[in-house]
C-alpha positions as CSV (number, residue, x, y, z in Angstrom):
1,I,-26.2,-13.0,3.5
2,G,-25.3,-9.4,4.1
3,L,-21.9,-8.2,2.6
4,S,-20.6,-4.9,4.0
5,Q,-17.7,-3.2,2.4
6,P,-16.0,-0.1,3.9
7,N,-16.3,1.4,0.4
8,M,-17.0,0.3,-3.1
9,E,-14.8,2.7,-5.0
10,H,-11.4,1.0,-4.6
11,P,-10.6,-1.6,-7.3
12,Y,-9.9,-4.2,-4.6
13,R,-13.3,-3.7,-3.0
14,V,-15.0,-3.6,-6.4
15,G,-13.3,-6.9,-7.4
16,G,-14.2,-8.6,-4.2
17,T,-17.8,-7.5,-4.4
18,N,-18.0,-8.7,-8.0
19,K,-16.6,-12.1,-7.0
20,A,-19.1,-12.4,-4.2
21,K,-22.0,-11.6,-6.6
22,A,-20.7,-14.2,-9.0
23,W,-20.5,-16.8,-6.2
24,A,-24.0,-16.0,-5.0
25,E,-25.3,-16.3,-8.5
26,A,-23.6,-19.7,-9.0
27,H,-24.8,-21.0,-5.6
28,K,-28.5,-20.2,-5.5
29,D,-29.0,-23.6,-3.9
30,L,-27.0,-22.3,-0.9
31,I,-27.9,-18.6,-0.8
32,A,-31.3,-17.0,-1.5
33,E,-30.0,-13.4,-1.5
34,L,-26.8,-11.4,-1.2
35,I,-27.4,-8.0,0.2
36,L,-24.6,-5.5,-0.5
37,V,-24.0,-2.4,1.6
38,D,-21.5,0.4,1.0
39,G,-19.9,2.1,4.0
40,R,-18.8,5.0,1.8
41,R,-15.6,5.4,3.8
42,N,-17.7,6.5,6.8
43,S,-17.9,4.4,9.9
44,A,-21.3,5.8,11.0
45,V,-22.8,5.1,7.6
46,Q,-21.4,1.5,7.6
47,L,-22.7,0.9,11.2
48,D,-26.2,2.1,10.2
49,A,-26.2,-0.2,7.2
50,L,-25.1,-3.1,9.3
51,E,-27.8,-2.4,11.9
52,D,-30.3,-2.4,9.0
53,L,-29.1,-5.8,7.9
54,L,-29.9,-7.1,11.4
55,V,-33.4,-5.6,11.2
56,R,-33.8,-7.3,7.9
57,G,-33.0,-10.6,9.4
58,V,-30.0,-11.7,7.4
59,D,-28.6,-15.2,8.3
60,A,-25.0,-14.0,8.4
61,I,-22.9,-10.9,7.9
62,V,-19.7,-10.8,6.0
63,M,-17.9,-7.5,6.6
64,S,-14.7,-5.5,6.3
65,P,-14.9,-2.6,8.8
66,N,-13.9,0.9,7.9
67,D,-12.6,1.3,11.4
68,S,-12.0,-1.7,13.6
69,D,-13.1,0.1,16.9
70,A,-15.9,2.3,15.5
71,L,-17.7,-0.7,14.0
72,A,-17.3,-2.9,17.1
73,P,-20.9,-2.2,18.5
74,I,-22.3,-4.4,15.7
75,G,-20.7,-7.4,17.4
76,E,-22.9,-7.4,20.5
77,S,-26.0,-6.5,18.5
78,A,-25.4,-9.4,16.1
79,K,-24.6,-11.8,19.0
80,R,-28.0,-11.0,20.7
81,K,-29.8,-11.9,17.5
82,G,-27.7,-15.0,16.9
83,I,-26.4,-13.7,13.6
84,P,-22.7,-14.8,12.9
85,I,-20.2,-12.2,11.7
86,I,-17.3,-13.1,9.4
87,A,-14.8,-10.3,9.2
88,F,-12.4,-10.3,6.2
89,D,-9.3,-8.3,5.3
90,R,-9.7,-6.0,8.4
91,K,-10.3,-7.2,11.9
92,L,-13.3,-6.2,14.0
93,N,-12.1,-5.3,17.6
94,V,-14.6,-7.4,19.5
95,P,-14.4,-10.4,22.0
96,D,-13.9,-13.8,20.3
97,D,-17.5,-14.8,21.2
98,Q,-18.9,-12.0,18.9
99,I,-17.2,-13.1,15.7
100,A,-17.5,-16.4,13.9
101,A,-14.3,-16.1,11.8
102,F,-11.6,-13.8,10.4
103,V,-10.3,-14.2,6.9
104,G,-7.2,-12.2,6.1
105,G,-3.5,-11.9,5.9
106,D,-0.8,-11.2,8.5
107,N,-0.6,-7.4,8.1
108,V,2.0,-7.0,10.8
109,E,4.3,-9.3,9.0
110,M,3.6,-7.5,5.7
111,G,4.9,-4.3,7.4
112,R,8.0,-6.2,8.7
113,V,8.8,-7.5,5.2
114,A,8.6,-4.0,3.8
115,G,10.8,-2.7,6.6
116,R,13.5,-5.4,6.1
117,Y,13.6,-4.7,2.4
118,I,13.9,-1.0,2.8
119,G,16.4,-1.2,5.6
120,E,18.7,-3.5,3.5
121,K,18.3,-1.4,0.3
122,L,19.2,1.8,2.1
123,G,22.1,0.2,3.9
124,G,20.6,1.3,7.3
125,K,20.7,5.0,6.5
126,G,18.3,7.5,4.9
127,K,14.8,9.0,4.9
128,V,11.6,7.1,4.2
129,I,8.1,8.4,3.5
130,Q,5.4,6.1,4.9
131,L,2.0,6.5,3.2
132,E,-0.6,5.2,5.7
133,G,-4.0,3.9,4.9
134,T,-7.3,4.7,6.6
135,P,-6.7,5.6,10.3
136,G,-8.3,3.1,12.6
137,A,-8.5,0.3,10.1
138,S,-6.7,-2.8,11.4
139,A,-4.7,-3.2,8.2
140,T,-3.3,0.3,8.7
141,V,-2.6,-0.2,12.3
142,D,-0.9,-3.5,11.7
143,R,1.1,-2.6,8.6
144,K,2.4,0.5,10.4
145,A,3.3,-1.4,13.5
146,G,5.2,-4.1,11.6
147,F,7.1,-1.6,9.5
148,E,8.0,0.6,12.4
149,E,9.1,-2.3,14.5
150,I,11.8,-3.1,11.9
151,M,12.6,0.6,11.4
152,A,13.3,0.9,15.1
153,K,16.3,-1.4,14.5
154,Y,17.8,1.3,12.1
155,P,18.4,4.4,14.1
156,D,19.9,6.2,11.1
157,I,16.7,5.8,9.0
158,K,14.1,8.5,9.6
159,V,10.5,7.7,8.8
160,I,8.0,10.5,8.0
161,S,4.3,9.5,7.8
162,F,1.5,10.9,5.7
163,V,-2.1,9.6,5.4
164,G,-3.4,8.6,2.0
165,H,-6.6,6.7,3.0
166,Y,-5.6,3.8,0.5
167,R,-6.5,6.2,-2.3
168,R,-4.2,6.9,-5.3
169,H,-5.1,10.6,-5.7
170,E,-4.6,11.3,-2.0
171,A,-1.2,9.6,-2.1
172,V,-0.2,11.9,-5.0
173,A,-1.1,14.9,-3.0
174,A,0.6,13.6,0.1
175,M,3.8,12.8,-1.8
176,E,3.8,16.3,-3.3
177,D,3.8,17.7,0.3
178,A,6.3,15.1,1.4
179,V,8.8,15.8,-1.3
180,V,8.7,19.5,-0.8
181,A,9.4,19.1,2.9
182,N,11.8,16.2,2.4
183,P,13.7,16.6,-1.0
184,D,16.2,14.0,0.2
185,V,13.7,11.2,0.6
186,Q,15.2,7.9,-0.6
187,A,12.3,5.4,-0.2
188,V,8.5,5.2,0.0
189,Y,6.5,2.6,1.9
190,A,2.9,2.6,1.0
191,H,0.2,0.5,2.8
192,N,-1.4,-0.6,-0.5
193,D,-0.7,-0.7,-4.2
194,S,-2.9,2.3,-5.1
195,M,-1.0,4.5,-2.8
196,A,2.3,3.1,-4.1
197,L,1.3,4.0,-7.6
198,G,0.2,7.5,-6.5
199,G,3.4,8.0,-4.5
200,S,5.5,7.1,-7.6
201,Q,3.9,9.7,-9.9
């Protein structure tokens, strides 16, 4: 089985990779080898690594795409070779016949939940900084869409967005810029916990 992560630096990715390794070790009767590939936050690098997995003849690919559209070509390539793809956490934007399964949460609803909470806490008025994840990742697109859907119901709440790429240190830098430009900010919505921590520093 080939396991492709968009990066292996974030604690969430490291934890998931370690769990997969432990599972493979404990289930040697089911899996002969687990091949790990790191996308290094670069869609071209991840796509090359996925194509290499196809050449190596893996029986299945488990992946979380760095960018849901940029990684889509692997769907047709895997289909031609009869290799199933299981996407997790982030969707792969391919036709249904090119993916065996998707395992993940409802990211649009996550954004809505955050939007409802902030809207109520601010009493329908104020300024919010949105720290977005990696552009093009389905989780980013969906969490933004859900949040902004709810914010549209609050015309007196202004949302200003910055990109933090799901990284704590980038969120710190983004918030420094955000607070200088918007000293009256009243709330921060971050697309993941690392950026929330960075944004609160």
